[in-house]
N, CA, C and O atoms as a Maestro MAE file, in Angstrom:
{
 s_m_m2io_version
 :::
 2.0.0
}

f_m_ct {
 s_m_title
 :::
 protein
 m_atom[320] {
  # First column is atom index #
  i_m_mmod_type
  r_m_x_coord
  r_m_y_coord
  r_m_z_coord
  i_m_residue_number
  s_m_chain_name
  s_m_pdb_residue_name
  s_m_pdb_atom_name
  i_m_atomic_number
  :::
  1 25 -12.427 -106.728 -56.863 1 A "MET " " N  " 7
  2 3 -12.261 -106.260 -55.409 1 A "MET " " CA " 6
  3 2 -11.698 -104.794 -55.195 1 A "MET " " C  " 6
  4 15 -11.752 -104.242 -54.096 1 A "MET " " O  " 8
  5 25 -11.199 -104.254 -56.225 2 A "SER " " N  " 7
  6 3 -10.686 -102.848 -55.965 2 A "SER " " CA " 6
  7 2 -12.038 -102.052 -56.024 2 A "SER " " C  " 6
  8 15 -12.021 -100.977 -55.424 2 A "SER " " O  " 8
  9 25 -13.062 -102.363 -56.572 3 A "ASP " " N  " 7
  10 3 -14.369 -101.466 -56.317 3 A "ASP " " CA " 6
  11 2 -14.987 -101.595 -54.977 3 A "ASP " " C  " 6
  12 15 -15.643 -100.663 -54.513 3 A "ASP " " O  " 8
  13 25 -14.783 -102.878 -54.234 4 A "LYS " " N  " 7
  14 3 -15.199 -103.102 -52.983 4 A "LYS " " CA " 6
  15 2 -14.382 -102.301 -52.175 4 A "LYS " " C  " 6
  16 15 -15.020 -101.766 -51.268 4 A "LYS " " O  " 8
  17 25 -13.067 -102.010 -52.197 5 A "ILE " " N  " 7
  18 3 -12.326 -101.533 -51.216 5 A "ILE " " CA " 6
  19 2 -12.749 -99.852 -51.494 5 A "ILE " " C  " 6
  20 15 -12.894 -99.077 -50.549 5 A "ILE " " O  " 8
  21 25 -12.890 -99.501 -52.697 6 A "GLU " " N  " 7
  22 3 -13.292 -97.974 -52.823 6 A "GLU " " CA " 6
  23 2 -14.402 -97.777 -52.226 6 A "GLU " " C  " 6
  24 15 -14.541 -96.829 -51.452 6 A "GLU " " O  " 8
  25 25 -15.456 -98.717 -52.512 7 A "ASN " " N  " 7
  26 3 -16.884 -98.495 -51.861 7 A "ASN " " CA " 6
  27 2 -16.866 -98.542 -50.189 7 A "ASN " " C  " 6
  28 15 -17.582 -97.850 -49.465 7 A "ASN " " O  " 8
  29 25 -15.954 -99.445 -49.785 8 A "LEU " " N  " 7
  30 3 -15.588 -99.485 -48.333 8 A "LEU " " CA " 6
  31 2 -15.117 -98.052 -47.796 8 A "LEU " " C  " 6
  32 15 -15.645 -97.490 -46.837 8 A "LEU " " O  " 8
  33 25 -14.049 -97.536 -48.547 9 A "VAL " " N  " 7
  34 3 -13.466 -96.303 -48.131 9 A "VAL " " CA " 6
  35 2 -14.480 -95.206 -48.256 9 A "VAL " " C  " 6
  36 15 -14.556 -94.296 -47.431 9 A "VAL " " O  " 8
  37 25 -15.250 -95.311 -49.295 10 A "LEU " " N  " 7
  38 3 -16.336 -94.297 -49.575 10 A "LEU " " CA " 6
  39 2 -17.371 -94.089 -48.402 10 A "LEU " " C  " 6
  40 15 -17.774 -92.997 -48.001 10 A "LEU " " O  " 8
  41 25 -17.693 -95.214 -47.970 11 A "GLU " " N  " 7
  42 3 -18.790 -95.580 -47.030 11 A "GLU " " CA " 6
  43 2 -18.105 -94.950 -45.566 11 A "GLU " " C  " 6
  44 15 -18.759 -94.193 -44.849 11 A "GLU " " O  " 8
  45 25 -16.789 -95.345 -45.254 12 A "HIS " " N  " 7
  46 3 -16.297 -94.829 -44.126 12 A "HIS " " CA " 6
  47 2 -16.205 -93.346 -44.191 12 A "HIS " " C  " 6
  48 15 -16.526 -92.648 -43.229 12 A "HIS " " O  " 8
  49 25 -15.730 -92.812 -45.415 13 A "LEU " " N  " 7
  50 3 -15.689 -91.239 -45.364 13 A "LEU " " CA " 6
  51 2 -16.904 -90.628 -45.224 13 A "LEU " " C  " 6
  52 15 -17.014 -89.547 -44.646 13 A "LEU " " O  " 8
  53 25 -18.023 -91.347 -45.802 14 A "LYS " " N  " 7
  54 3 -19.369 -90.704 -45.532 14 A "LYS " " CA " 6
  55 2 -19.720 -90.597 -44.134 14 A "LYS " " C  " 6
  56 15 -20.246 -89.601 -43.637 14 A "LYS " " O  " 8
  57 25 -19.378 -91.776 -43.448 15 A "ALA " " N  " 7
  58 3 -19.681 -91.942 -41.981 15 A "ALA " " CA " 6
  59 2 -18.885 -90.839 -41.276 15 A "ALA " " C  " 6
  60 15 -19.488 -90.186 -40.424 15 A "ALA " " O  " 8
  61 25 -17.731 -90.585 -41.504 16 A "ILE " " N  " 7
  62 3 -16.871 -89.758 -40.771 16 A "ILE " " CA " 6
  63 2 -17.473 -88.180 -40.992 16 A "ILE " " C  " 6
  64 15 -17.680 -87.365 -40.093 16 A "ILE " " O  " 8
  65 25 -17.666 -88.012 -42.261 17 A "ARG " " N  " 7
  66 3 -18.393 -86.553 -42.489 17 A "ARG " " CA " 6
  67 2 -19.690 -86.365 -41.834 17 A "ARG " " C  " 6
  68 15 -19.974 -85.242 -41.419 17 A "ARG " " O  " 8
  69 25 -20.593 -87.443 -41.682 18 A "ALA " " N  " 7
  70 3 -21.663 -87.425 -40.958 18 A "ALA " " CA " 6
  71 2 -21.440 -87.024 -39.468 18 A "ALA " " C  " 6
  72 15 -21.974 -86.073 -38.897 18 A "ALA " " O  " 8
  73 25 -20.546 -87.927 -38.933 19 A "ASP " " N  " 7
  74 3 -20.150 -87.633 -37.522 19 A "ASP " " CA " 6
  75 2 -19.642 -86.225 -37.216 19 A "ASP " " C  " 6
  76 15 -19.900 -85.650 -36.159 19 A "ASP " " O  " 8
  77 25 -18.862 -85.669 -38.259 20 A "THR " " N  " 7
  78 3 -18.351 -84.366 -38.055 20 A "THR " " CA " 6
  79 2 -19.337 -83.297 -38.154 20 A "THR " " C  " 6
  80 15 -19.271 -82.274 -37.473 20 A "THR " " O  " 8
  81 25 -20.300 -83.553 -39.052 21 A "GLY " " N  " 7
  82 3 -21.518 -82.632 -38.901 21 A "GLY " " CA " 6
  83 2 -22.346 -82.684 -37.573 21 A "GLY " " C  " 6
  84 15 -22.892 -81.717 -37.042 21 A "GLY " " O  " 8
  85 25 -22.346 -83.800 -37.187 22 A "ASN " " N  " 7
  86 3 -23.036 -83.990 -35.913 22 A "ASN " " CA " 6
  87 2 -22.304 -83.225 -34.878 22 A "ASN " " C  " 6
  88 15 -22.932 -82.426 -34.184 22 A "ASN " " O  " 8
  89 25 -20.900 -83.416 -34.693 23 A "LEU " " N  " 7
  90 3 -20.180 -82.646 -33.959 23 A "LEU " " CA " 6
  91 2 -20.194 -81.238 -33.967 23 A "LEU " " C  " 6
  92 15 -20.183 -80.565 -32.936 23 A "LEU " " O  " 8
  93 25 -20.217 -80.781 -35.101 24 A "SER " " N  " 7
  94 3 -20.073 -79.315 -35.510 24 A "SER " " CA " 6
  95 2 -21.607 -78.746 -34.827 24 A "SER " " C  " 6
  96 15 -21.678 -77.664 -34.244 24 A "SER " " O  " 8
  97 25 -22.583 -79.509 -34.979 25 A "ALA " " N  " 7
  98 3 -23.953 -79.007 -34.477 25 A "ALA " " CA " 6
  99 2 -24.105 -78.979 -32.858 25 A "ALA " " C  " 6
  100 15 -24.762 -78.167 -32.208 25 A "ALA " " O  " 8
  101 25 -23.375 -80.009 -32.396 26 A "ASP " " N  " 7
  102 3 -23.313 -80.182 -31.055 26 A "ASP " " CA " 6
  103 2 -22.527 -79.048 -30.335 26 A "ASP " " C  " 6
  104 15 -22.863 -78.505 -29.283 26 A "ASP " " O  " 8
  105 25 -21.316 -78.760 -31.158 27 A "MET " " N  " 7
  106 3 -20.377 -77.664 -30.619 27 A "MET " " CA " 6
  107 2 -21.308 -76.354 -30.563 27 A "MET " " C  " 6
  108 15 -21.424 -75.625 -29.578 27 A "MET " " O  " 8
  109 25 -21.931 -76.195 -31.762 28 A "ARG " " N  " 7
  110 3 -22.701 -74.737 -31.665 28 A "ARG " " CA " 6
  111 2 -23.837 -74.663 -30.661 28 A "ARG " " C  " 6
  112 15 -24.226 -73.570 -30.250 28 A "ARG " " O  " 8
  113 25 -24.365 -75.790 -30.267 29 A "ASP " " N  " 7
  114 3 -25.180 -75.883 -29.002 29 A "ASP " " CA " 6
  115 2 -24.469 -75.591 -27.769 29 A "ASP " " C  " 6
  116 15 -24.888 -74.719 -27.007 29 A "ASP " " O  " 8
  117 25 -23.452 -76.244 -27.531 30 A "VAL " " N  " 7
  118 3 -22.506 -75.953 -26.499 30 A "VAL " " CA " 6
  119 2 -22.027 -74.551 -26.363 30 A "VAL " " C  " 6
  120 15 -21.935 -74.009 -25.261 30 A "VAL " " O  " 8
  121 25 -21.712 -73.945 -27.516 31 A "LYS " " N  " 7
  122 3 -21.303 -72.416 -27.522 31 A "LYS " " CA " 6
  123 2 -22.393 -71.700 -27.287 31 A "LYS " " C  " 6
  124 15 -22.165 -70.678 -26.639 31 A "LYS " " O  " 8
  125 25 -23.662 -71.904 -27.630 32 A "GLU " " N  " 7
  126 3 -24.875 -71.092 -27.274 32 A "GLU " " CA " 6
  127 2 -25.056 -71.168 -25.628 32 A "GLU " " C  " 6
  128 15 -25.194 -70.206 -24.872 32 A "GLU " " O  " 8
  129 25 -25.020 -72.550 -25.282 33 A "ARG " " N  " 7
  130 3 -25.442 -72.634 -23.738 33 A "ARG " " CA " 6
  131 2 -24.252 -71.943 -22.938 33 A "ARG " " C  " 6
  132 15 -24.604 -71.431 -21.876 33 A "ARG " " O  " 8
  133 25 -23.020 -71.849 -23.237 34 A "LEU " " N  " 7
  134 3 -21.840 -71.322 -22.745 34 A "LEU " " CA " 6
  135 2 -22.221 -69.683 -22.678 34 A "LEU " " C  " 6
  136 15 -22.134 -68.971 -21.677 34 A "LEU " " O  " 8
  137 25 -22.583 -69.357 -23.773 35 A "SER " " N  " 7
  138 3 -22.801 -67.823 -23.938 35 A "SER " " CA " 6
  139 2 -23.931 -67.516 -22.962 35 A "SER " " C  " 6
  140 15 -23.910 -66.493 -22.277 35 A "SER " " O  " 8
  141 25 -24.879 -68.376 -22.905 36 A "GLU " " N  " 7
  142 3 -26.105 -67.885 -21.842 36 A "GLU " " CA " 6
  143 2 -25.517 -67.844 -20.467 36 A "GLU " " C  " 6
  144 15 -25.731 -66.890 -19.718 36 A "GLU " " O  " 8
  145 25 -24.740 -68.918 -20.111 37 A "LEU " " N  " 7
  146 3 -24.021 -68.983 -18.717 37 A "LEU " " CA " 6
  147 2 -23.158 -67.753 -18.450 37 A "LEU " " C  " 6
  148 15 -23.182 -67.205 -17.349 37 A "LEU " " O  " 8
  149 25 -22.404 -67.321 -19.447 38 A "GLU " " N  " 7
  150 3 -21.722 -66.202 -19.244 38 A "GLU " " CA " 6
  151 2 -22.513 -64.972 -19.121 38 A "GLU " " C  " 6
  152 15 -22.276 -64.146 -18.239 38 A "GLU " " O  " 8
  153 25 -23.522 -64.823 -20.057 39 A "ARG " " N  " 7
  154 3 -24.429 -63.731 -19.876 39 A "ARG " " CA " 6
  155 2 -25.038 -63.622 -18.141 39 A "ARG " " C  " 6
  156 15 -25.051 -62.618 -17.429 39 A "ARG " " O  " 8
  157 25 -25.407 -64.726 -17.877 40 A "GLY " " N  " 7
  158 3 -26.055 -64.870 -16.529 40 A "GLY " " CA " 6
  159 2 -25.121 -64.278 -15.403 40 A "GLY " " C  " 6
  160 15 -25.467 -63.424 -14.588 40 A "GLY " " O  " 8
  161 25 -23.733 -64.943 -15.503 41 A "MET " " N  " 7
  162 3 -22.732 -64.690 -14.813 41 A "MET " " CA " 6
  163 2 -22.682 -63.232 -14.733 41 A "MET " " C  " 6
  164 15 -22.670 -62.686 -13.630 41 A "MET " " O  " 8
  165 25 -22.649 -62.477 -15.953 42 A "ALA " " N  " 7
  166 3 -22.336 -61.240 -16.135 42 A "ALA " " CA " 6
  167 2 -23.520 -60.481 -15.376 42 A "ALA " " C  " 6
  168 15 -23.193 -59.581 -14.602 42 A "ALA " " O  " 8
  169 25 -24.612 -60.724 -15.512 43 A "MET " " N  " 7
  170 3 -25.710 -60.174 -14.679 43 A "MET " " CA " 6
  171 2 -25.565 -60.244 -13.256 43 A "MET " " C  " 6
  172 15 -25.773 -59.272 -12.530 43 A "MET " " O  " 8
  173 25 -25.193 -61.432 -12.816 44 A "VAL " " N  " 7
  174 3 -24.985 -61.687 -11.245 44 A "VAL " " CA " 6
  175 2 -23.947 -60.660 -10.946 44 A "VAL " " C  " 6
  176 15 -24.136 -59.818 -10.068 44 A "VAL " " O  " 8
  177 25 -22.882 -60.707 -11.639 45 A "LEU " " N  " 7
  178 3 -21.633 -59.874 -11.138 45 A "LEU " " CA " 6
  179 2 -22.077 -58.449 -11.146 45 A "LEU " " C  " 6
  180 15 -21.677 -57.756 -10.211 45 A "LEU " " O  " 8
  181 25 -22.915 -57.847 -12.140 46 A "SER " " N  " 7
  182 3 -23.225 -56.663 -12.345 46 A "SER " " CA " 6
  183 2 -24.238 -56.313 -11.039 46 A "SER " " C  " 6
  184 15 -24.143 -55.236 -10.450 46 A "SER " " O  " 8
  185 25 -25.062 -57.186 -10.715 47 A "GLY " " N  " 7
  186 3 -25.888 -56.926 -9.684 47 A "GLY " " CA " 6
  187 2 -25.127 -56.768 -8.367 47 A "GLY " " C  " 6
  188 15 -25.485 -55.937 -7.532 47 A "GLY " " O  " 8
  189 25 -24.096 -57.556 -8.192 48 A "GLN " " N  " 7
  190 3 -23.241 -57.439 -6.997 48 A "GLN " " CA " 6
  191 2 -22.442 -56.038 -6.843 48 A "GLN " " C  " 6
  192 15 -22.211 -55.400 -5.815 48 A "GLN " " O  " 8
  193 25 -22.055 -55.733 -8.327 49 A "ALA " " N  " 7
  194 3 -21.189 -54.382 -8.346 49 A "ALA " " CA " 6
  195 2 -22.375 -53.392 -7.927 49 A "ALA " " C  " 6
  196 15 -22.161 -52.602 -7.007 49 A "ALA " " O  " 8
  197 25 -23.537 -53.405 -8.527 50 A "ASP " " N  " 7
  198 3 -24.705 -52.405 -7.960 50 A "ASP " " CA " 6
  199 2 -24.895 -52.391 -6.466 50 A "ASP " " C  " 6
  200 15 -25.096 -51.371 -5.808 50 A "ASP " " O  " 8
  201 25 -24.822 -53.466 -6.048 51 A "GLY " " N  " 7
  202 3 -24.998 -53.433 -4.645 51 A "GLY " " CA " 6
  203 2 -24.021 -53.052 -3.846 51 A "GLY " " C  " 6
  204 15 -24.263 -52.586 -2.732 51 A "GLY " " O  " 8
  205 25 -22.718 -53.210 -4.343 52 A "TYR " " N  " 7
  206 3 -21.435 -52.664 -3.706 52 A "TYR " " CA " 6
  207 2 -21.612 -51.128 -3.718 52 A "TYR " " C  " 6
  208 15 -21.582 -50.389 -2.734 52 A "TYR " " O  " 8
  209 25 -21.807 -50.774 -5.039 53 A "GLY " " N  " 7
  210 3 -21.955 -49.299 -5.181 53 A "GLY " " CA " 6
  211 2 -22.909 -48.636 -4.377 53 A "GLY " " C  " 6
  212 15 -22.676 -47.474 -4.046 53 A "GLY " " O  " 8
  213 25 -24.044 -49.247 -3.977 54 A "SER " " N  " 7
  214 3 -25.125 -48.592 -3.250 54 A "SER " " CA " 6
  215 2 -24.510 -48.552 -1.793 54 A "SER " " C  " 6
  216 15 -24.689 -47.569 -1.073 54 A "SER " " O  " 8
  217 25 -23.781 -49.647 -1.384 55 A "GLN " " N  " 7
  218 3 -23.141 -49.533 -0.047 55 A "GLN " " CA " 6
  219 2 -22.179 -48.506 0.157 55 A "GLN " " C  " 6
  220 15 -22.045 -47.911 1.227 55 A "GLN " " O  " 8
  221 25 -21.444 -48.278 -0.966 56 A "VAL " " N  " 7
  222 3 -20.374 -47.268 -0.945 56 A "VAL " " CA " 6
  223 2 -21.002 -45.824 -0.694 56 A "VAL " " C  " 6
  224 15 -20.594 -45.063 0.183 56 A "VAL " " O  " 8
  225 25 -22.177 -45.504 -1.683 57 A "ARG " " N  " 7
  226 3 -22.825 -44.334 -1.515 57 A "ARG " " CA " 6
  227 2 -23.411 -44.094 -0.128 57 A "ARG " " C  " 6
  228 15 -23.253 -43.025 0.461 57 A "ARG " " O  " 8
  229 25 -24.049 -45.056 0.340 58 A "GLN " " N  " 7
  230 3 -24.826 -45.092 1.694 58 A "GLN " " CA " 6
  231 2 -23.698 -44.777 2.718 58 A "GLN " " C  " 6
  232 15 -24.055 -44.057 3.650 58 A "GLN " " O  " 8
  233 25 -22.257 -45.230 2.715 59 A "GLN " " N  " 7
  234 3 -21.323 -44.970 3.687 59 A "GLN " " CA " 6
  235 2 -20.917 -43.694 3.301 59 A "GLN " " C  " 6
  236 15 -20.681 -43.020 4.304 59 A "GLN " " O  " 8
  237 25 -20.739 -43.086 2.263 60 A "ALA " " N  " 7
  238 3 -20.316 -41.621 1.935 60 A "ALA " " CA " 6
  239 2 -21.479 -40.745 2.714 60 A "ALA " " C  " 6
  240 15 -21.172 -39.907 3.563 60 A "ALA " " O  " 8
  241 25 -22.726 -40.999 2.373 61 A "THR " " N  " 7
  242 3 -23.780 -40.085 3.070 61 A "THR " " CA " 6
  243 2 -23.662 -40.243 4.600 61 A "THR " " C  " 6
  244 15 -23.843 -39.251 5.305 61 A "THR " " O  " 8
  245 25 -23.375 -41.408 5.138 62 A "ILE " " N  " 7
  246 3 -23.381 -41.363 6.686 62 A "ILE " " CA " 6
  247 2 -21.979 -40.849 6.966 62 A "ILE " " C  " 6
  248 15 -21.899 -40.384 8.103 62 A "ILE " " O  " 8
  249 25 -20.885 -40.797 6.291 63 A "ASP " " N  " 7
  250 3 -19.982 -39.896 6.829 63 A "ASP " " CA " 6
  251 2 -20.120 -38.312 6.707 63 A "ASP " " C  " 6
  252 15 -19.619 -37.522 7.507 63 A "ASP " " O  " 8
  253 25 -20.831 -37.983 5.650 64 A "ARG " " N  " 7
  254 3 -21.126 -36.543 5.354 64 A "ARG " " CA " 6
  255 2 -22.067 -36.104 6.714 64 A "ARG " " C  " 6
  256 15 -21.832 -35.108 7.399 64 A "ARG " " O  " 8
  257 25 -23.103 -36.999 6.933 65 A "LEU " " N  " 7
  258 3 -23.966 -36.736 8.000 65 A "LEU " " CA " 6
  259 2 -23.143 -36.678 9.488 65 A "LEU " " C  " 6
  260 15 -23.438 -35.825 10.324 65 A "LEU " " O  " 8
  261 25 -22.093 -37.670 9.717 66 A "ALA " " N  " 7
  262 3 -21.361 -37.602 10.806 66 A "ALA " " CA " 6
  263 2 -20.679 -36.360 10.890 66 A "ALA " " C  " 6
  264 15 -20.677 -35.804 11.988 66 A "ALA " " O  " 8
  265 25 -20.081 -35.807 9.907 67 A "GLU " " N  " 7
  266 3 -19.182 -34.558 9.960 67 A "GLU " " CA " 6
  267 2 -20.142 -33.338 10.382 67 A "GLU " " C  " 6
  268 15 -19.788 -32.505 11.217 67 A "GLU " " O  " 8
  269 25 -21.523 -33.303 9.661 68 A "ARG " " N  " 7
  270 3 -22.449 -32.357 10.007 68 A "ARG " " CA " 6
  271 2 -22.882 -32.426 11.385 68 A "ARG " " C  " 6
  272 15 -23.086 -31.322 11.890 68 A "ARG " " O  " 8
  273 25 -23.097 -33.549 12.215 69 A "ILE " " N  " 7
  274 3 -23.380 -33.624 13.470 69 A "ILE " " CA " 6
  275 2 -22.332 -33.081 14.177 69 A "ILE " " C  " 6
  276 15 -22.598 -32.196 14.990 69 A "ILE " " O  " 8
  277 25 -20.903 -33.526 13.989 70 A "GLN " " N  " 7
  278 3 -20.002 -33.056 14.698 70 A "GLN " " CA " 6
  279 2 -19.779 -31.577 14.806 70 A "GLN " " C  " 6
  280 15 -19.547 -31.024 15.882 70 A "GLN " " O  " 8
  281 25 -19.861 -30.921 13.591 71 A "ARG " " N  " 7
  282 3 -19.921 -29.441 13.412 71 A "ARG " " CA " 6
  283 2 -21.121 -28.692 14.363 71 A "ARG " " C  " 6
  284 15 -21.005 -27.692 15.071 71 A "ARG " " O  " 8
  285 25 -22.194 -29.460 14.142 72 A "ILE " " N  " 7
  286 3 -23.288 -28.815 14.994 72 A "ILE " " CA " 6
  287 2 -23.060 -29.008 16.469 72 A "ILE " " C  " 6
  288 15 -23.266 -28.083 17.255 72 A "ILE " " O  " 8
  289 25 -22.657 -30.135 16.841 73 A "GLU " " N  " 7
  290 3 -22.340 -30.276 18.265 73 A "GLU " " CA " 6
  291 2 -21.016 -29.358 18.824 73 A "GLU " " C  " 6
  292 15 -20.760 -29.064 19.992 73 A "GLU " " O  " 8
  293 25 -20.400 -29.070 17.809 74 A "LYS " " N  " 7
  294 3 -19.147 -28.136 18.279 74 A "LYS " " CA " 6
  295 2 -19.675 -26.884 18.459 74 A "LYS " " C  " 6
  296 15 -19.386 -26.216 19.452 74 A "LYS " " O  " 8
  297 25 -20.547 -26.428 17.454 75 A "ARG " " N  " 7
  298 3 -21.219 -24.984 17.553 75 A "ARG " " CA " 6
  299 2 -22.014 -24.746 18.719 75 A "ARG " " C  " 6
  300 15 -22.141 -23.650 19.265 75 A "ARG " " O  " 8
  301 25 -22.599 -25.938 19.114 76 A "LEU " " N  " 7
  302 3 -23.535 -25.711 20.149 76 A "LEU " " CA " 6
  303 2 -22.739 -26.301 21.486 76 A "LEU " " C  " 6
  304 15 -23.420 -26.629 22.458 76 A "LEU " " O  " 8
  305 25 -21.499 -26.414 21.521 77 A "GLU " " N  " 7
  306 3 -20.638 -26.679 22.592 77 A "GLU " " CA " 6
  307 2 -21.226 -27.961 23.326 77 A "GLU " " C  " 6
  308 15 -21.311 -28.040 24.551 77 A "GLU " " O  " 8
  309 25 -21.603 -28.906 22.484 78 A "LEU " " N  " 7
  310 3 -22.008 -30.200 23.178 78 A "LEU " " CA " 6
  311 2 -20.974 -31.304 23.097 78 A "LEU " " C  " 6
  312 15 -21.018 -32.322 23.788 78 A "LEU " " O  " 8
  313 25 -19.993 -31.011 22.158 79 A "ALA " " N  " 7
  314 3 -18.878 -31.934 21.867 79 A "ALA " " CA " 6
  315 2 -18.086 -31.958 23.156 79 A "ALA " " C  " 6
  316 15 -18.049 -30.962 23.877 79 A "ALA " " O  " 8
  317 25 -17.324 -33.301 23.519 80 A "ASP " " N  " 7
  318 3 -16.450 -33.188 24.663 80 A "ASP " " CA " 6
  319 2 -15.096 -32.563 24.273 80 A "ASP " " C  " 6
  320 15 -14.226 -32.391 25.127 80 A "ASP " " O  " 8
  :::
 }
 m_bond[319] {
  # First column is bond index #
  i_m_from
  i_m_to
  i_m_order
  :::
  1 1 2 1
  2 2 3 1
  3 3 4 2
  4 3 5 1
  5 5 6 1
  6 6 7 1
  7 7 8 2
  8 7 9 1
  9 9 10 1
  10 10 11 1
  11 11 12 2
  12 11 13 1
  13 13 14 1
  14 14 15 1
  15 15 16 2
  16 15 17 1
  17 17 18 1
  18 18 19 1
  19 19 20 2
  20 19 21 1
  21 21 22 1
  22 22 23 1
  23 23 24 2
  24 23 25 1
  25 25 26 1
  26 26 27 1
  27 27 28 2
  28 27 29 1
  29 29 30 1
  30 30 31 1
  31 31 32 2
  32 31 33 1
  33 33 34 1
  34 34 35 1
  35 35 36 2
  36 35 37 1
  37 37 38 1
  38 38 39 1
  39 39 40 2
  40 39 41 1
  41 41 42 1
  42 42 43 1
  43 43 44 2
  44 43 45 1
  45 45 46 1
  46 46 47 1
  47 47 48 2
  48 47 49 1
  49 49 50 1
  50 50 51 1
  51 51 52 2
  52 51 53 1
  53 53 54 1
  54 54 55 1
  55 55 56 2
  56 55 57 1
  57 57 58 1
  58 58 59 1
  59 59 60 2
  60 59 61 1
  61 61 62 1
  62 62 63 1
  63 63 64 2
  64 63 65 1
  65 65 66 1
  66 66 67 1
  67 67 68 2
  68 67 69 1
  69 69 70 1
  70 70 71 1
  71 71 72 2
  72 71 73 1
  73 73 74 1
  74 74 75 1
  75 75 76 2
  76 75 77 1
  77 77 78 1
  78 78 79 1
  79 79 80 2
  80 79 81 1
  81 81 82 1
  82 82 83 1
  83 83 84 2
  84 83 85 1
  85 85 86 1
  86 86 87 1
  87 87 88 2
  88 87 89 1
  89 89 90 1
  90 90 91 1
  91 91 92 2
  92 91 93 1
  93 93 94 1
  94 94 95 1
  95 95 96 2
  96 95 97 1
  97 97 98 1
  98 98 99 1
  99 99 100 2
  100 99 101 1
  101 101 102 1
  102 102 103 1
  103 103 104 2
  104 103 105 1
  105 105 106 1
  106 106 107 1
  107 107 108 2
  108 107 109 1
  109 109 110 1
  110 110 111 1
  111 111 112 2
  112 111 113 1
  113 113 114 1
  114 114 115 1
  115 115 116 2
  116 115 117 1
  117 117 118 1
  118 118 119 1
  119 119 120 2
  120 119 121 1
  121 121 122 1
  122 122 123 1
  123 123 124 2
  124 123 125 1
  125 125 126 1
  126 126 127 1
  127 127 128 2
  128 127 129 1
  129 129 130 1
  130 130 131 1
  131 131 132 2
  132 131 133 1
  133 133 134 1
  134 134 135 1
  135 135 136 2
  136 135 137 1
  137 137 138 1
  138 138 139 1
  139 139 140 2
  140 139 141 1
  141 141 142 1
  142 142 143 1
  143 143 144 2
  144 143 145 1
  145 145 146 1
  146 146 147 1
  147 147 148 2
  148 147 149 1
  149 149 150 1
  150 150 151 1
  151 151 152 2
  152 151 153 1
  153 153 154 1
  154 154 155 1
  155 155 156 2
  156 155 157 1
  157 157 158 1
  158 158 159 1
  159 159 160 2
  160 159 161 1
  161 161 162 1
  162 162 163 1
  163 163 164 2
  164 163 165 1
  165 165 166 1
  166 166 167 1
  167 167 168 2
  168 167 169 1
  169 169 170 1
  170 170 171 1
  171 171 172 2
  172 171 173 1
  173 173 174 1
  174 174 175 1
  175 175 176 2
  176 175 177 1
  177 177 178 1
  178 178 179 1
  179 179 180 2
  180 179 181 1
  181 181 182 1
  182 182 183 1
  183 183 184 2
  184 183 185 1
  185 185 186 1
  186 186 187 1
  187 187 188 2
  188 187 189 1
  189 189 190 1
  190 190 191 1
  191 191 192 2
  192 191 193 1
  193 193 194 1
  194 194 195 1
  195 195 196 2
  196 195 197 1
  197 197 198 1
  198 198 199 1
  199 199 200 2
  200 199 201 1
  201 201 202 1
  202 202 203 1
  203 203 204 2
  204 203 205 1
  205 205 206 1
  206 206 207 1
  207 207 208 2
  208 207 209 1
  209 209 210 1
  210 210 211 1
  211 211 212 2
  212 211 213 1
  213 213 214 1
  214 214 215 1
  215 215 216 2
  216 215 217 1
  217 217 218 1
  218 218 219 1
  219 219 220 2
  220 219 221 1
  221 221 222 1
  222 222 223 1
  223 223 224 2
  224 223 225 1
  225 225 226 1
  226 226 227 1
  227 227 228 2
  228 227 229 1
  229 229 230 1
  230 230 231 1
  231 231 232 2
  232 231 233 1
  233 233 234 1
  234 234 235 1
  235 235 236 2
  236 235 237 1
  237 237 238 1
  238 238 239 1
  239 239 240 2
  240 239 241 1
  241 241 242 1
  242 242 243 1
  243 243 244 2
  244 243 245 1
  245 245 246 1
  246 246 247 1
  247 247 248 2
  248 247 249 1
  249 249 250 1
  250 250 251 1
  251 251 252 2
  252 251 253 1
  253 253 254 1
  254 254 255 1
  255 255 256 2
  256 255 257 1
  257 257 258 1
  258 258 259 1
  259 259 260 2
  260 259 261 1
  261 261 262 1
  262 262 263 1
  263 263 264 2
  264 263 265 1
  265 265 266 1
  266 266 267 1
  267 267 268 2
  268 267 269 1
  269 269 270 1
  270 270 271 1
  271 271 272 2
  272 271 273 1
  273 273 274 1
  274 274 275 1
  275 275 276 2
  276 275 277 1
  277 277 278 1
  278 278 279 1
  279 279 280 2
  280 279 281 1
  281 281 282 1
  282 282 283 1
  283 283 284 2
  284 283 285 1
  285 285 286 1
  286 286 287 1
  287 287 288 2
  288 287 289 1
  289 289 290 1
  290 290 291 1
  291 291 292 2
  292 291 293 1
  293 293 294 1
  294 294 295 1
  295 295 296 2
  296 295 297 1
  297 297 298 1
  298 298 299 1
  299 299 300 2
  300 299 301 1
  301 301 302 1
  302 302 303 1
  303 303 304 2
  304 303 305 1
  305 305 306 1
  306 306 307 1
  307 307 308 2
  308 307 309 1
  309 309 310 1
  310 310 311 1
  311 311 312 2
  312 311 313 1
  313 313 314 1
  314 314 315 1
  315 315 316 2
  316 315 317 1
  317 317 318 1
  318 318 319 1
  319 319 320 2
  :::
 }
}
């Protein structure tokens, strides 16, 4: 009877070990997929930041042009 109990415990331990191995493999897959999602989000955010940077540069250019136009109008006495 003692051998049967030991075999039963051993079988349960083997099943637990197999399940743990499967969970480890699943976790690796989940981590890989999460990393891919994080990379994708970083690319999206980077693209948004690049777009915002372009808007800032354009606005700075517009501001400089507006200042130049004001100086030209003042020099030509066109400004009110």
